[in-house]
LUMZA-743021 format. One record per residue (C-alpha): x negated, y, z. Coordinates in steps of 0.05 Angstrom, whole numbers, padded with zeros to 5 digits, always signed. Example, Ala and Ser with C-alpha at 12.3 -4.5 7.8 and 13.67 -1.06 7.14 Angstrom:
-00246-00090+00156
-00273-00021+00143
//
This chain:
-02206+00641-01146
-02272+00679-01145
-02299+00712-01082
-02296+00780-01117
-02223+00771-01136
-02205+00750-01065
-02241+00811-01038
-02202+00858-01085
-02136+00826-01067
-02151+00833-00993
-02169+00906-01001
-02105+00919-01041
-02063+00884-00988
-02096+00924-00932
-02084+00989-00969
-02011+00971-00981
-02001+00953-00908
-02033+01018-00887
-01987+01056-00934
-01925+01022-00908
-01946+01034-00836
-01958+01108-00844
-01894+01149-00836
-01923+01214-00865
-01972+01205-00922
-01956+01131-00934
-01896+01138-00981
-01930+01192-01023
-01991+01147-01031
-01949+01085-01046
-01913+01121-01103
-01980+01124-01139
-01990+01048-01139
-01970+01010-01201
-01953+00950-01157
-01899+00992-01122
-01859+01002-01186
-01789+00975-01181
-01791+00901-01198
-01720+00880-01180
-01654+00913-01160
-01604+00876-01117
-01531+00899-01113
-01490+00884-01051
-01417+00898-01034
-01390+00895-01104
-01324+00862-01121
-01294+00906-01175
-01358+00939-01202
-01404+00887-01232
-01477+00885-01211
-01498+00899-01283
-01451+00960-01286
-01479+00986-01221
-01551+00978-01245
-01534+01013-01311
-01501+01071-01275
-01559+01076-01226
-01605+01085-01287
-01669+01073-01248
-01728+01080-01294
-01776+01021-01303
-01831+01070-01284
-01797+01090-01219
-01829+01071-01153
-01790+01034-01099
-01818+01087-01053
-01784+01145-01089
-01726+01184-01059
-01661+01158-01089
-01609+01210-01070
-01597+01226-01144
-01584+01152-01157
-01534+01149-01101
-01499+01211-01129
-01494+01179-01198
-01465+01115-01169
-01413+01154-01130
-01385+01185-01194
-01355+01117-01210
-01280+01118-01193
-01285+01052-01156
-01346+01069-01114
-01332+01106-01049
-01403+01106-01023
-01471+01082-01048
-01537+01075-01012
-01604+01054-01043
-01654+01022-00996
-01724+00996-01007
-01739+00923-00992
-01812+00906-00984
-01864+00934-01032
-01826+00939-01098
-01754+00917-01091
-01690+00959-01083
-01622+00942-01055
-01560+00981-01076
-01507+00977-01022
-01437+00994-01046
-01373+01009-01009
-01318+01005-01060
-01252+01042-01061
-01199+00995-01032
-01132+00987-01068
-01075+00985-01018
-01012+00978-01060
-00982+00972-01129
-00937+01026-01159
-00894+01027-01222
-00927+01073-01273
-00886+01043-01310
-00926+00978-01307
-00952+00959-01238
-01017+00995-01224
-01061+00993-01161
-01070+01055-01119
-01115+01073-01061
-01096+01102-00994
-01092+01173-01023
-01046+01153-01080
-01097+01154-01136
-01086+01102-01190
-01147+01058-01197
-01175+01032-01263
-01164+00959-01244
-01124+00904-01278
-01084+00870-01221
-01083+00804-01260
-01157+00803-01276
-01176+00817-01204
-01120+00776-01172
-01097+00834-01130
-01049+00810-01076
-01019+00877-01056
-00951+00902-01032
-00907+00940-01081
-00893+01012-01061
-00821+01027-01078
-00790+01095-01093
-00856+01128-01112
-00863+01184-01163
-00925+01178-01206
-00952+01237-01245
-01020+01250-01278
-01052+01187-01252
-01031+01192-01179
-00972+01185-01132
-00941+01254-01132
-00889+01254-01076
-00912+01268-01005
-00868+01214-00973
-00901+01159-01013
-00971+01186-01000
-00957+01184-00925
-00934+01112-00932
-00998+01094-00969
-01040+01127-00915
-01006+01084-00862
-01015+01022-00905
-01089+01036-00912
-01097+01044-00837
-01058+00980-00823
-01102+00944-00873
-01163+00962-00833
-01130+00943-00768
-01098+00877-00790
-01113+00854-00861
-01077+00788-00849
-01012+00825-00834
-01016+00870-00895
-01028+00809-00939
-00959+00785-00917
-00924+00849-00940
-00887+00842-01006
-00854+00911-01010
-00860+00977-00972
-00824+01043-00974
-00808+01105-00935
-00749+01095-00888
-00702+01143-00854
-00723+01172-00788
-00794+01189-00810
-00812+01115-00814
-00842+01062-00860
-00806+00997-00875
-00846+00935-00893
-00813+00873-00923
-00853+00810-00912
-00862+00748-00954
-00821+00685-00940
-00854+00644-00886
-00883+00705-00850
-00873+00714-00775
-00818+00766-00789
-00776+00787-00848
-00777+00863-00838
-00818+00910-00796
-00803+00984-00786
-00858+01030-00759
-00861+01106-00748
-00906+01145-00795
-00939+01177-00734
-00981+01130-00690
-00963+01071-00735
-01022+01030-00711
-01000+01033-00638
-00929+01017-00658
-00953+00958-00699
-00990+00928-00639
-00926+00935-00597
-00886+00902-00653
-00935+00844-00656
-00929+00833-00581
-00853+00833-00587
-00854+00783-00644
-00897+00737-00603
-00850+00741-00544
-00788+00727-00586
-00814+00675-00635
-00796+00616-00591
-00722+00636-00593
-00717+00629-00668
-00732+00665-00734
-00749+00739-00724
-00711+00776-00778
-00725+00848-00760
-00772+00888-00716
-00761+00962-00705
-00818+00997-00669
-00799+01069-00684
-00782+01084-00612
-00834+01104-00561
-00809+01062-00502
-00778+01001-00535
-00782+00952-00594
-00717+00927-00622
-00721+00855-00646
-00668+00816-00683
-00673+00741-00679
-00636+00686-00716
-00628+00635-00661
-00656+00565-00676
-00602+00513-00685
//
């Protein structure tokens, strides 16, 4: 490498470092540098939306600078029915990272084939078989115009979404769920789970779930827990099939 070339590279590096270090005029200056054009786009947080699909929807021009503002790109990405939130961040001189938070399916409903829905009751454009969705089936739901229409079922889905954030392992054990009498939700668990049936109130379901878990732990040594009813504020009713 010639001395002149080394000198020019050193000057370019110093200018780039100065641009990155300056919070005010630096980004505006960096946008003018050909070396700051977007060279690569990384996509993180994608399960249902492929990286290629996210890049295509982002539609970032080859002439764009990594130092540009990308609010319009984030807005485009969030038009996708499976993307809840998108953020575009610069990495280094000329690379971008797209960070996705996807919409999370919480249950399957009959519409009339089984379709995944989110916590608000919206049917999601996902094939349960292709994506191996292991979700509870919501019974007794009315589906109209691409979403769960009845208020009772939407309340059940809201509880299920919150329980999924609190205890994903528990929700993975739920095979069926439906609204129960007494303003409650009834969850039927898979064979081999630590209980067969759990009943929770629609209000304060998370707190009731924690009390139910404690009760299951206390009673498990006696035998198979068949039913846990945590609808009541001051007690949890547990039915146990005594071990032989």
